[in-house]
N, C-alpha and C positions, 0 to 999 in steps of 0.2 A: 338673284338666286339666294343670297344670304337673307334678304328680307322675307322671301317666301318660306325659308326654313324656320325663321323666327316666328312667323305667323302660324305655321302648322304646329310648331312646338307649343305655342301659347294656346292654340285651340284645343290640342290634346289635353293640356293641363287643366284648362277650364272644364272640359268634359269630364275629367276624372273627379274634379272637385264637385261638380254638380251631382254625380252619381254616388259619391262616397259621403258627402255632406249635404243631404237633401234639404236641410232647413235654410240653405243659402239660395235655393231655387224656389221662387214664388209659387210654382205649380204644386209644391209639396207642403206649403204652409210654413209659418214661422215657428220659432221655438216656443214663443208664447202661445200660439194656437195649440201646439202639441201638449204643452203643459196644462192647458185648460180643457182637455178632453173630459167629458163628463164621466163620473164614476157611477157605480151601481150599488144599491143597498138591498139586502135581504131583510125584510121585516117579518119577524116571527112572533106569534102570540101563543103562549102555552096555557092551556086550560088545565086547571088542577083541582083535585077534590079534597086535599087535606095538606096539613103542614109537612107530612112526611114526603109527599111528592115535591112540594116547594123546596125542601132542603135538598132532595136529590138533584133537581134541575139547577139550583143555585150552586151547589158544590161542583156540579159538572162544568158550568161556565167558569167559575172562579179558578178551579184547579186544573182543568183539562182543556176546555174548548178555547178560552181566551188566550192562554199561552201558546197553544198550537196554531190558532188563527194568526196571532202575531208573528209567529215564526214563518208562516206562509205569506206574509205581507199584508194581511188584513189588520190594519191598526185601528184604534179608536172604536172598539166594540162596546156598545152600550147595552146595559141590562137594567131593567126597571120593574118596579111593582106599582100597582094602582094606588093613587092617593086616597081614594075612597071606594074600596072594593065592595061589591055586593056578594057576601059570602067569602069564600076563599079567593085570594087575589089571583089575577092572571099575571104572567110574566111576559114582558115585552122585550124583545131583543132586536137590536139594529146591528147588522154586520156589513161593513163597507167592503167593496171590491174595486180594484183599479180597472178591471175589464170583465167582459163576459166570459172570457177564457178562464180567468181566475175563479169566477164563480162555478163554472162547469167542472173544473178540475179539483175543486177543494175536497169533496167527499173522497175521491180516489186518493188524494194525497194524505188525508187524515187516516185512511185505512192503513197506510204504510208508516204512520207515525207511532212508533212503539211507546214513547212516553205519554202520548195522548191516550192510546188504548188502555194503558195501565192506570193512568190517573182518572179516566172516565169510566172505569169498568162497572161501577155500581149502576150508573145510568145507562150505559150501552148494553149491559147484560141483564137488565131488570126483567124478571119473569112476567109472563102474560097475566099471572094471578095477582101480581103486585107491580103494575106498570109504573114508570117514572113520571108519567103524565097521562092525561085523558086524551088530548088531541093537540096537534100543532096546526095553526093556520099560518100560511106563509105567502108572502108577496115578494115579487122582484120589482124594484123601482129603478128607473134611470134618472139620474140627476138632471135638473134643469140647466139649460145653457146659461141662464142668468145667475146660477150659483152652482157651478159644476163640481165643486168640492165641499165636503163636510167641514163645518167650522166649529171647533171645540170651545166651549165657554170656559171661563175661569173655574178652577177647582175649588169650589166653596159650596156651602148648603144652598140648594136651589130646587125649584120645581120645573117640570116640563109639561108642555101642552101639545099633544099629538092631535092633528086635525086632518080629516079626510074629506075631500070635496068630490062628490059624485056628480056626474053630468049625464044628461039624457041621451047624448050621442057622442061619438068620437070627435066630431067637428066642434061641438060645444066645449068638450074637454080641452081640445087644443086652443080654443079661444081663451079659456080661463088661464092656461099656461102662458099664452102670449101676453095676457094682462099682467101677470106676475113678472115675466121677463122684461117687459117694456116699461116698467116703472113701480109696480107694487112692491117688489122685493126691496128696492131702494128706499121706498117710504117706510116699510117695516123697520129696516135698520136705523133709519133716522129718528123714529119716534120711540124706539126702545123695545119693539117686538122682535127680540133677538132670535133669528133663525139659526138652526143647526144644520138642516138640510131641507131641500125640496125635491121631490121625486114623482115621476109619472109611473103608475103601475102598468108594467108591460106583461106581467103574469100575476094572477091572483084573483081574489073575489071582488065583487061589486064594481067591476070595470064597466065603463071607463071611469077612472078616478085619479086624483093626484093626492099625495100625502105630504105633509110637512111637519117639522118639529120646532117649537119655540121654547125658549127658556126664560125664567124670571127668578128673582131672589125670593119672592113670596107672592101670595095671592093679592096682597095690597098693590104691589108693583104691576102684577098682571092686569088688575082692573083699571089702574090709573093709565097704563100705557095703551090699552085697548081704547079707552075713552079718548086719549090724545089722538090716536089713529083715526077714529071715527070723525073727528072734527077737523082733521088736517086738510087745508085747502087743495093740496095736490091730490090727495085721495078723493076728495069730492069731485075734482075735475075729471080724473080718470074713471071713477065709478059712475059718473054722470053721462059718459059716452054711451049711446044706444047699443052699440055692439057688445058692450061689457056689462049689460044689465044682468044682475043675478038671476032673474027669472028666465033668462035665455040660456045661461051657461052653467048654472049650479042647480042641481035638483035635490041634493041632500048634503048636510054637513054633520059629521060625527066628530066629537072631541072627547079626549080622554086625558085626565091629569095624571102625571106619573112622577114617581120618586126614584132617583137613581140608587141602586144598591151600593154598598160600601166599596165594591171592587169594579163598578162600572167604569169604563174608560171615557164615558161621556157624562 
């Protein structure tokens, strides 16, 4: 009887631990798996017609949006201008979110944030006759499993290269993602193509596509490291596999060189 009571007590304790500490139970995944859950990125591109609009948008992010987003848990917000704009520069913004719920709740939470509303009033309340911007193009990206979190480079003068790979079909797009996850990301990091993030567009234009951001000290390093990548034996091996041929999985590549603003957190 005593042995039976001890067994029952131990069983109950084990059950309580399994329900209250799920990371001890393999069915719920480990702590490491939870910590590696992919995050999400909102990529915004602001079209502007003049320097007045650029100042309004930049002041808004520097003084209102970034502080408010940081308070809500969205850290490392990046704001960039084009390195070689055609006419008035566009402004590129990267906003990280820990989850889809954080993304969907952010606008509601910002509406209730009095300091944000006050600091961003000029942008938020700009009249239709003098708008703060012409248009916003926005995409929602889900981070790759091979790089589930944004990685911040050292805070020093640098340039960024934003690349978008379009595919002819969803299946082809997934195959290109597989190529990155199964080796290409690791090769990038080894040869100096320093990635900041990789994301699949789940909402936005030109789908199916994936987008990623690289960073370099300058254009000389950019050219040198891409050349190293192109001659890398591991890259030649993986790119030589028939299922990963560019003609099958990539239909168009768009690249944009960016310069971080003085207040950008990336």
